[in-house]
C-alpha positions in Angstrom: -51.5 -1.9 26.5 -51.3 0.0 23.0 -49.0 2.8 24.4 -46.7 -0.2 26.0 -46.7 -1.7 22.7 -45.8 1.6 20.8 -43.1 1.9 23.9 -41.6 -1.6 23.2 -41.7 -1.1 19.3 -40.1 2.7 19.7 -37.4 0.9 22.0 -36.6 -2.1 19.5 -36.5 0.6 16.6 -34.1 2.8 18.3 -32.0 -0.5 19.6 -31.8 -1.4 16.0 -30.7 2.0 14.7 -28.1 2.0 17.0 -26.7 -0.7 16.6 -25.7 0.3 12.9 -22.6 1.0 11.5 -22.5 4.7 11.2 -20.6 6.2 8.5 -18.5 8.4 11.5 -17.6 4.9 12.8 -14.6 5.4 10.4 -13.3 7.7 13.0 -13.1 5.2 15.5 -11.3 2.6 13.7 -7.9 2.0 15.3 -5.2 -0.1 13.2 -1.9 -2.0 14.6 1.3 -2.3 12.4 4.8 -2.0 13.1 5.1 -4.9 15.5 8.3 -5.3 17.2 9.7 -8.0 20.1 12.1 -7.5 22.5 14.9 -10.1 22.5 13.4 -12.2 25.1 10.1 -12.4 23.3 8.4 -11.3 26.7 7.4 -7.4 25.2 5.9 -6.3 22.3 5.9 -2.8 20.8 3.4 -2.0 18.0 2.5 1.4 16.6 -1.3 2.3 16.7 -3.0 4.7 14.1 -6.0 6.7 15.5 -7.9 9.5 14.0 -8.5 12.3 16.2 -9.8 15.8 15.9 -7.5 18.6 14.7 -7.5 21.0 17.3 -6.1 23.6 15.1 -8.7 23.3 12.4 -12.3 23.1 13.3 -13.8 20.4 12.0 -11.1 18.5 10.6 -9.4 15.2 11.7 -5.7 14.0 11.5 -4.2 10.6 11.9 -2.2 9.9 14.8 0.7 7.3 15.3 1.8 6.5 18.7 3.6 3.5 20.0 2.4 1.1 22.6 4.0 -1.6 24.6 2.2 -4.8 26.4 3.7 -8.0 27.7 3.1 -11.0 25.7 1.7 -13.1 28.2 -1.3 -11.0 28.8 -0.4 -10.1 32.2 -1.6 -6.6 31.7 -3.2 -4.6 29.2 -1.4 -2.5 26.8 -0.1 0.8 27.6 0.9 3.9 25.6 4.5 4.6 25.2 4.6 7.8 23.4 2.7 11.1 23.4 2.0 14.5 21.8 1.0 15.9 18.8 3.5 14.4 16.7 3.6 10.8 15.6 5.8 8.1 16.4 6.6 5.1 14.4 8.7 2.2 13.4 9.9 0.9 17.0 12.7 -1.3 17.2 13.6 -2.7 20.9 17.2 -2.4 21.7 19.4 -5.7 21.8 19.7 -5.4 25.5 16.1 -5.3 25.6 16.0 -1.6 27.7 15.1 0.8 25.2 12.9 1.5 22.0 14.1 3.3 18.8 11.7 5.3 16.8 11.4 7.6 14.4 9.6 11.0 15.1 9.3 14.6 13.1 11.1 17.0 14.0 11.7 20.6 12.3 10.1 18.9 9.7 12.2 15.8 8.9 11.9 12.5 10.7 14.6 11.6 13.1 15.3 8.8 15.5 14.6 9.0 18.9 15.2 6.8 21.8 12.9 5.9 25.1 14.2 4.0 27.9 11.1 1.1 29.4 12.1 2.4 32.9 10.5 5.9 32.0 11.8 9.5 31.1 11.4 11.6 28.2 12.5 10.5 24.8 16.2 11.6 23.8 16.4 12.7 20.0 19.4 10.6 18.6 19.6 12.6 15.5 19.4 16.2 13.7 20.5 14.8 10.6 20.0 17.3 7.8 18.6 14.8 5.5 16.4 12.8 8.0 16.4 9.3 9.2 14.0 6.6 8.8 13.5 2.7 9.3 15.9 2.4 12.4 17.4 -1.1 12.5 19.8 -1.7 15.6 23.5 -3.1 14.9 24.3 -6.4 16.6 26.7 -4.8 19.2 23.4 -2.9 20.7 25.2 0.4 20.5 24.7 1.6 16.8 21.4 2.2 14.9 21.4 1.9 10.7 19.2 4.1 9.2 17.9 5.5 5.8 17.5 8.6 4.5 16.6 10.1 0.8 18.8 12.8 -0.7 18.0 14.3 -4.1 20.5 14.8 -6.7 21.3 18.4 -6.3 22.3 17.3 -2.5 24.2 14.8 -3.3 26.2 16.4 -6.0 27.2 19.1 -3.6 27.7 16.7 -0.5 31.5 16.8 0.0 31.1 13.4 2.4 28.6 11.5 0.4 30.4 12.9 -2.7 34.0 13.6 -2.1 35.3 13.5 -5.4 32.4 15.9 -6.7 31.5 13.0 -9.3 28.6 12.9 -11.8 26.5 9.9 -12.5 27.1 8.0 -15.6 23.9 8.4 -16.9 23.2 11.1 -19.0 20.5 13.9 -17.9 18.5 13.6 -21.1 17.9 17.5 -21.6 17.8 18.4 -24.8 20.6 20.7 -26.4 23.2 19.9 -23.3 25.6 17.2 -22.8 25.7 15.2 -19.5 28.8 17.9 -17.9 27.1 21.3 -19.0 23.8 20.3 -17.3 25.4 19.1 -14.3 27.6 22.2 -13.7 26.4 24.2 -10.7 26.3 28.0 -12.1 28.1 30.3 -9.7 27.1 33.3 -11.9 25.1 36.0 -10.4 21.5 35.7 -12.0 20.9 38.6 -14.5 18.3 38.1 -17.3 20.3 40.7 -19.4 23.5 39.1 -18.8 25.9 36.8 -20.3 24.4 33.0 -21.5 25.7 31.7 -18.0 24.3 34.4 -16.0 20.9 33.5 -18.3 21.1 30.2 -17.1 21.6 31.1 -13.3 18.8 33.4 -13.7 16.6 30.3 -15.0 17.8 27.9 -12.4 16.9 30.6 -9.9 13.3 30.8 -11.1 13.2 27.1 -11.2 14.4 27.2 -7.6 11.9 29.6 -6.6 8.9 28.0 -8.1 8.3 30.2 -10.7 9.3 27.5 -13.6 9.2 23.4 -13.7 11.2 22.2 -16.1 10.5 18.6 -17.0 13.1 16.4 -18.3 12.1 13.0 -16.6 10.3 10.1 -18.0 8.8 9.4 -14.5 8.0 13.1 -13.7 4.7 12.3 -11.9 4.1 11.8 -8.3 1.2 11.1 -6.3 0.0 14.6 -6.0 2.2 16.9 -7.8 5.0 16.5 -10.9 8.7 17.1 -10.2 12.2 16.8 -12.3 13.7 16.0 -9.1 15.7 12.6 -8.8 16.3 11.5 -5.2 18.3 8.3 -3.8 18.0 6.3 -0.5 21.2 5.7 1.4 22.2 3.8 4.5 24.0 5.6 7.7 24.8 4.4 10.8 25.0 6.1 14.3 26.0 5.6 17.8 22.6 5.2 20.2 24.0 8.3 21.8 22.6 11.8 21.4 25.0 13.9 19.2 27.1 11.5 18.2 28.5 11.6 14.5 26.5 10.0 11.6 28.5 7.5 8.9 27.6 7.0 5.5 27.3 2.8 4.6 26.3 3.4 1.2 27.6 5.9 -1.9 27.1 7.2 -5.0 24.3 7.1 -7.5 22.1 4.1 -6.1 19.0 3.6 -5.3 19.0 1.2 -2.0 16.0 -0.1 -1.0 16.9 -2.7 2.1 20.1 -3.5 4.2 21.2 -6.1 6.6 24.2 -6.6 8.9 25.6 -10.0 9.9 25.9 -10.7 13.5 29.7 -10.2 13.6 28.9 -6.6 12.3 31.8 -7.3 9.3 29.2 -7.8 6.6 26.8 -6.0 4.8 23.9 -7.4 2.5 22.0 -4.3 0.3 19.5 -4.0 -2.1 19.2 -1.7 -5.0 19.9 -0.4 -7.9 23.2 0.5 -9.7 24.5 3.6 -11.4 24.1 2.3 -14.7 24.6 4.3 -18.2 20.8 4.7 -18.1 18.9 7.4 -16.5 17.1 5.9 -13.1 13.4 6.2 -14.6 15.0 3.6 -17.3 16.1 1.3 -15.0 13.6 -0.9 -13.3 16.4 -3.7 -12.4 17.8 -4.1 -8.8 20.5 -6.2 -7.4 22.0 -7.7 -4.5 25.2 -6.5 -3.0 27.5 -7.4 -0.5 30.1 -4.8 1.7 32.2 -4.7 4.2 30.4 -3.7 7.7 31.6 -0.2 7.3 30.2 0.0 3.6 33.2 -0.3 1.8 34.3 -3.3 -1.0 30.8 -3.0 -2.3 30.7 -5.9 -4.7 27.7 -7.5 -6.9 26.1 -11.0 -5.1 23.0 -11.5 -7.6 21.9 -9.5 -10.8 20.8 -9.6 -14.3 19.1 -7.6 -16.7 15.5 -7.8 -16.6 15.4 -8.9 -13.0 14.6 -6.9 -10.0 15.9 -8.4 -6.4 14.0 -7.1 -3.1 13.0 -7.6 0.1 16.3 -9.2 2.1 15.9 -10.9 5.5 19.2 -12.5 6.8 19.1 -15.4 9.2 20.2 -15.1 12.6 23.5 -17.2 12.4 24.0 -15.3 9.1 24.4 -17.9 6.3 21.4 -17.7 4.6 20.1 -14.7 3.0 16.1 -14.6 1.8 14.8 -12.4 -0.7 12.3 -12.1 -3.6 13.1 -11.8 -7.4 11.1 -11.0 -10.7 11.0 -10.1 -14.1 10.6 -6.3 -14.9 8.0 -4.9 -17.1 5.4 -7.5 -16.5 2.7 -8.5 -14.3 4.2 -11.5 -12.0 4.5 -12.6 -8.8 8.0 -12.3 -7.2 9.9 -15.6 -6.4 10.8 -16.4 -3.0 14.3 -17.6 -2.7 17.2 -18.3 -0.2 21.0 -18.4 -1.1 23.7 -19.3 1.1 25.8 -16.2 2.4 28.6 -17.7 4.7 31.8 -17.0 4.0 34.0 -19.3 2.9 31.5 -21.6 1.9 32.5 -22.0 -1.7 29.6 -22.2 -4.5 26.8 -20.2 -3.0 23.4 -22.7 -3.3 20.1 -20.9 -4.5 16.6 -22.4 -3.5 13.6 -21.3 -4.8 10.3 -22.4 -3.0 7.1 -22.8 -4.5 4.6 -20.4 -2.7 3.1 -18.8 -5.8 1.9 -15.6 -3.7 3.3 -12.2 -3.2 5.5 -12.5 0.4 6.3 -10.0 3.1 7.0 -9.7 6.3 9.8 -12.0 6.1 10.7 -13.6 9.8 13.5 -16.4 10.6 13.1 -18.9 13.4 15.7 -18.8 16.0 17.3 -22.1 14.7 17.2 -20.7 11.1 15.3 -23.9 10.0 11.8 -22.0 9.1 11.1 -19.1 7.2 7.8 -17.2 8.1 6.1 -15.1 5.4 2.5 -13.2 5.1 1.0 -13.2 2.0 -2.6 -12.7 0.3 -4.4 -15.5 -0.5 -7.9 -16.6 -1.2 -9.1 -13.6 0.6 -7.2 -13.5 3.8 -3.3 -12.8 4.5 -2.1 -16.2 6.1 1.1 -16.2 7.7 3.0 -19.5 6.4 6.0 -21.6 7.7 8.6 -22.3 5.1 10.5 -25.5 6.0 14.0 -23.9 4.2 15.6 -27.4 3.8 12.5 -29.7 2.8 10.6 -26.4 0.7 7.2 -27.6 3.2 4.9 -24.9 3.1 2.5 -24.9 6.2 -0.2 -22.7 6.3 -0.6 -21.0 10.2 -3.7 -19.1 9.7 -7.0 -19.4 7.6 -8.2 -17.6 4.8 -11.0 -15.3 6.8 -8.0 -13.1 8.7 -5.3 -11.2 7.4 -2.0 -10.8 9.2 -0.5 -7.3 8.4 2.2 -7.4 11.0 4.6 -9.6 13.0 7.4 -10.4 14.8 9.1 -13.7 16.1 11.4 -13.9 19.1 12.3 -17.6 20.2 9.1 -19.5 20.6 6.8 -16.4 20.7 5.0 -15.0 17.7 3.0 -11.5 17.8 1.1 -10.7 15.1 -1.7 -8.2 14.1 -5.0 -9.4 12.9 -7.8 -8.3 10.9 -11.1 -10.3 10.7 -14.8 -9.3 10.3 -15.5 -9.4 13.8 -12.5 -6.9 14.8 -11.0 -4.7 12.0 -7.7 -4.6 14.0 -6.3 -6.2 17.1 -3.1 -7.7 18.5 -2.5 -11.2 19.4 0.4 -13.6 20.8 1.0 -17.1 20.2 3.5 -19.9 19.9 5.5 -20.6 16.5 2.7 -22.5 15.0 0.1 -19.9 16.0 -1.4 -22.4 18.7 -2.6 -21.2 21.9 -3.0 -17.7 20.7 -4.2 -15.1 23.2 -5.8 -12.0 22.3 -3.2 -8.6 23.8 -5.5 -5.7 22.6 -9.1 -4.3 23.0 -8.5 -1.3 20.8 -11.7 -1.6 18.9 -13.8 -3.3 21.4 -15.4 -0.3 23.3 -16.7 1.4 20.0 -18.0 -2.2 18.4 -19.7 -2.8 21.6 -23.4 -3.2 20.6 -22.7 -2.8 16.9 -24.5 -5.8 15.0 -22.2 -6.7 11.7 -23.1 -8.6 8.5 -20.9 -11.5 7.7 -19.7 -12.6 4.5 -20.5 -15.8 3.0 -18.2 -17.4 0.9 -19.0 -19.0 -2.5 -17.3 -20.2 -5.6 -18.0 -21.0 -9.4 -15.5 -21.6 -12.3 -15.1 -19.5 -15.1 -14.6 -20.3 -18.8 -11.0 -20.4 -18.7 -11.6 -23.2 -15.9 -10.2 -21.0 -13.3 -12.3 -20.8 -9.8 -13.6 -17.5 -8.9 -14.0 -16.7 -5.2 -16.9 -14.5 -4.0 -18.9 -12.9 -1.0 -22.2 -11.9 0.0 -23.1 -10.0 2.9 -26.6 -9.8 3.3 -28.4 -6.3 4.7 -28.4 -5.9 8.4 -31.4 -7.2 9.9 -32.4 -9.2 6.9 -35.7 -10.9 6.9 -36.6 -13.8 4.5 -39.3 -13.1 2.2 -37.8 -9.6 1.8 -36.4 -8.3 -1.1 -33.6 -5.9 -1.0 -31.0 -3.5 -3.0 -27.8 -5.3 -4.0 -24.2 -3.5 -4.5 -21.5 -5.2 -6.5 -18.6 -3.6 -5.3 -15.3 -4.3 -7.2 -11.6 -4.1 -6.4 -9.2 -2.1 -8.0 -5.4 -2.8 -8.9 -6.4 -4.8 -11.2 -4.1 -7.1 -9.0 -5.5 -6.2 -5.4 -7.5 -8.6 -3.7 -10.6 -8.7 -1.6 -12.0 -11.0 1.4 -12.7 -11.3 5.1 -8.9 -10.5 5.9 -8.5 -7.7 4.0 -9.1 -4.4 6.0 -9.6 -1.7 3.7 -13.0 -2.5 2.7 -14.4 -3.2 6.3 -15.9 0.0 7.1 -17.3 0.4 3.8 -18.9 -2.9 3.4 -20.8 -2.6 6.6 -21.9 0.5 6.4 -23.9 -0.5 3.3 -25.2 -3.5 5.1 -26.1 -1.2 7.6 -28.0 1.1 5.6 -30.2 -1.8 4.2 -28.4 -2.8 0.8 -26.8 -6.5 0.4 -23.4 -6.5 -0.9 -21.7 -8.9 -3.1 -18.0 -8.8 -4.1 -15.5 -11.3 -5.9 -11.8 -11.8 -6.9 -12.4 -11.9 -10.9 -9.3 -13.0 -13.1 -6.3 -10.8 -12.6 -6.7 -10.6 -9.1 -3.8 -11.2 -6.6 -3.8 -14.0 -4.0 -4.5 -17.2 -6.7 -1.1 -17.2 -8.3 0.7 -16.5 -11.4 -1.7 -17.9 -13.9 -4.6 -16.3 -12.2 -2.8 -12.8 -12.3 -1.8 -13.2 -15.7 -5.5 -14.2 -17.0 -6.4 -10.6 -17.8 -3.6 -9.7 -19.8 -5.0 -8.1 -23.2 -8.2 -8.5 -21.6 -9.2 -5.6 -18.9 -13.0 -5.3 -19.9 -14.9 -8.9 -21.3 -13.0 -11.6 -19.3 -12.9 -9.9 -15.7 -16.6 -8.3 -16.1 -18.0 -12.0 -16.9 -16.6 -13.3 -13.7 -18.1 -10.1 -11.6 -21.6 -10.6 -13.2 -21.4 -14.1 -13.0 -21.0 -13.7 -8.7 -24.0 -11.0 -9.0 -25.9 -13.5 -11.0 -25.5 -16.0 -8.9 -26.2 -14.1 -5.6 -29.5 -12.7 -7.6 -30.5 -16.4 -8.2 -30.5 -16.7 -4.2 -34.0 -14.8 -4.5 -33.6 -11.9 -1.8 -32.1 -9.2 -4.2 -34.6 -6.8 -5.9 -33.4 -6.9 -9.4 -35.2 -3.7 -10.0 -32.3 -2.3 -7.6 -29.1 -3.1 -8.4 -25.9 -1.2 -8.0 -22.5 -1.3 -8.9 -19.5 0.8 -7.6 -15.5 0.9 -7.8 -12.2 2.7 -7.3 -9.0 2.7 -9.4 -9.0 -0.2 -11.9 -12.7 -0.9 -10.5 -13.7 2.4 -11.6 -12.3 1.7 -14.9 -14.5 -1.7 -14.9 -17.7 -0.2 -13.8 -17.6 2.4 -16.7 -16.8 -0.7 -19.0 -19.8 -2.6 -17.6 -22.5 -0.1 -17.9 -21.1 0.7 -21.4 -22.3 -3.2 -22.3 -25.1 -3.9 -19.4 -28.0 -1.8 -18.5 -29.4 -3.9 -15.6 -27.8 -1.3 -12.7 -30.3 1.6 -11.4 -26.7 3.5 -10.6 -23.2 3.4 -10.9 -20.1 4.7 -9.2 -16.6 5.0 -10.2 -13.7 6.2 -8.2 -10.3 7.6 -9.9 -10.9 5.4 -12.5 -9.2 5.1 -15.9 -11.2 5.4 -19.1 -9.1 6.1 -21.9 -6.0 3.8 -22.0 -3.6 5.6 -24.7 -4.5 9.0 -22.7 -4.1 7.1 -19.1 -0.4 6.2 -20.8 0.5 9.8 -20.8 -1.5 11.1 -17.3 -1.0 8.9 -15.1 2.2 7.9 -13.1 1.2 4.1 -13.1 1.5 4.3 -17.1 3.6 1.6 -17.0 0.3 -0.6 -16.6 -0.2 -0.2 -20.5 3.0 -1.8 -21.6 2.6 -4.3 -18.8 -0.7 -5.9 -19.5 -1.2 -5.0 -23.1 2.2 -5.1 -25.0 3.4 -1.9 -26.0 2.6 1.7 -26.6 -0.1 3.8 -27.9 1.8 5.0 -31.2 2.1 1.1 -32.4 -0.9 0.4 -34.5 -2.1 -3.0 -33.3 -1.2 -1.9 -29.7 -3.6 1.1 -30.3 -6.5 -0.8 -31.8 -6.2 -3.1 -28.9 -5.9 0.4 -26.2 -9.3 1.7 -28.0 -11.2 -1.7 -27.7 -10.2 -1.7 -24.3 -10.8 1.7 -23.2 -14.4 2.6 -21.9 -14.7 6.0 -23.6 -15.2 4.1 -26.9 -18.2 2.9 -25.6 -19.5 6.0 -23.6 -22.4 6.6 -26.1 -24.1 3.4 -24.8 -24.0 4.5 -21.0 -27.4 5.2 -20.1 -27.4 4.7 -16.3 -27.0 7.3 -13.6 -23.4 7.7 -13.2 -21.6 9.4 -10.3 -18.3 10.1 -11.3 -15.1 10.9 -7.9 -11.8 12.1 -8.8 -9.3 13.8 -6.2 -7.9 16.6 -7.8 -4.3 16.0 -7.0 -4.3 12.5 -8.3 -1.5 11.8 -10.7 -2.0 7.8 -10.5 -4.5 7.8 -12.9 -5.1 11.3 -13.7 -8.0 13.9 -13.4 -8.2 14.0 -17.2 -9.7 10.4 -17.4 -12.7 11.6 -15.2 -13.2 15.1 -17.1 -13.4 13.4 -20.6 -15.7 10.8 -19.2 -17.8 13.3 -17.7 -17.8 16.0 -20.3 -18.7 13.0 -23.0 -21.4 12.3 -21.1 -22.7 15.6 -20.3 -22.6 16.3 -24.2 -24.8 13.3 -24.9 -27.2 14.5 -22.0 -27.0 11.5 -20.2 -27.5 11.6 -16.2 -23.7 12.1 -14.8 -22.6 13.8 -11.6 -19.0 14.8 -11.4 -17.3 15.3 -7.7 -13.5 16.3 -7.6 -12.1 16.3 -4.2 -9.6 19.6 -3.6 -6.1 18.2 -3.0 -7.0 14.4 -2.9 -4.5 12.0 -4.1 -5.3 8.5 -5.6 -5.4 7.4 -1.7 -8.1 9.3 -0.8 -10.2 6.7 0.7 -7.6 5.0 2.7 -5.3 7.5 3.9 -6.7 10.6 2.9 -8.4 13.5 4.2 -11.4 12.3 6.7 -13.6 14.9 5.7 -13.5 14.1 2.1 -13.6 10.0 2.9 -16.9 11.0 4.9 -18.1 13.0 2.0 -17.2 10.4 -0.5 -19.1 7.9 1.2 -22.2 9.6 1.7 -22.4 10.9 -1.4 -22.2 7.8 -2.9 -25.2 6.6 -0.7 -27.3 9.6 -1.3 -26.8 9.4 -5.0 -27.9 5.5 -5.0 -30.9 6.4 -2.7 -32.1 9.0 -5.2 -32.1 6.5 -8.0 -33.2 3.8 -6.0 -36.3 5.9 -5.2 -37.5 6.0 -8.6 -37.9 2.2 -8.4 -40.5 2.0 -5.9 
């Protein structure tokens, strides 16, 4: 009897262990994006991102994108459409529905490929020297429009895109040189002992061969390196036949972001920034333009100083253009609008819609009466339907799920959805998202037998009278009457938003719950998904106010009675790395803390990070202004470093230029001088995106180091 009981206990224990989300389950998650419907609305193409073992490097993993197709009536399971070592992405059905154009790398550059639904090998359509991305079929079904990035040096030399060998209107801003002198291409033989022009040619050669990097740009920091190179996005068109000539649709020293072509092919609508007298790094504005179908006769449709126009989508009848606009240099939600663009319609009627959410994935209904958009809201990313005439907004999906990609053809709506039960799957329904069916089972197999922790939503009203949402996830196999460690997890941005419909934290939350921790997370003031007033509630207040919100969520969770107050933990990345540091400089309740890729001194962040515009946007100025400097010092966690006694783990990617590595070094060195318990982890080659799209071994490393660090100090509480 005793032996049987022991066997039963052992079996139950092993079952409980096996049903946990493990750290390596991160490698099993497949995500869905790039949803595209055929014209008949009967077949969907979509991109599946998976993580696979790198056969070339032992112990490493790589991201692979492949295109899948599925009938939307669920009559057959999805089938993989592209294969091979090279990823495939951005699928778009041809207007006749017989083939799919997509993007795949070829000789180091993205190029367009075409694959027939009847089978056979993919045919490479472009061998364009600048590459080809974002394919879009011309309405005639015979041509493809695409975009390509071109550097300033390439544009100056290109006899087709710049036939007159013109130069930009803006000054290059290099000291000691006027505009014309700096833009001259030196033809002299490089000679360090030669004439002045030969010396200049020698110095140019050193730059070309990466012996020197001369920086004259304001926006010289990229994500992982510094660069003085300026690039421009242009649009092109080509026949959907191999070897066809590529023709340019846009020209000049402009930066375009999106293009739409009218149904008759006679008109283009383009969003982008103009060639002004100011250097591109100083121009935050963008405009809407119209042009002939071949790109000629470009002229301004909408534009204003201090305004940015983006995200255009033309209605099927070609009469209405949806877009978003926002003021530059401030934290705000873009305004969703529609303008009448039908030729000969007289005065153009502009209509604004009261969504008060950052809209994405704009889609028009077939009858042009409705505009569909996805937007983060209250912890999810619902899909909305907007009546263009009445302005009535109907929320089609709930706040417990996130719609990451969608397409609409006729009466069929296909969409990718994230929810707690499934990180990513594909669904199809009608135009009201009714009678939906699940089309994919991409994560079903590895999730089978796993026990998940489900978040419980709560809210409270802060001292500003604003409702603050927070979610509580109890430990896996929670038992009434027991006490558990509680992790306060904080989101970054500061304008990000977390919730059941947000996919980036799905695995981390589940992992820590599986390790026996409770997790509480919230959307404090300054978060996205709650409207303009809430988004701007942390202007001039990155520390005190948001801290009160996240700690109130923690206090209310503790008041439920199951959290061990001697085992409280706190973690967060980016802006949340900042807030973790601020909190432990003012509050000593936590047993251990962890910051990833944070900002700790706002004055040096202004100079070090490529996200430096957060400083003037949120604090109204620059460090050399006395009143602003005083505010920045008050709002900087480094100011309170002497108060930090909590054991502290600090992460930073060595190639992170969004926040900058000096931020972590300053905080770590200060704490070491003070003799405080601190550990600093640098991940070689990692950027700010390490936990989302970074090296998978480093992603696992960061999560395990965090868990180990927490456990090290939690054991001291026993």
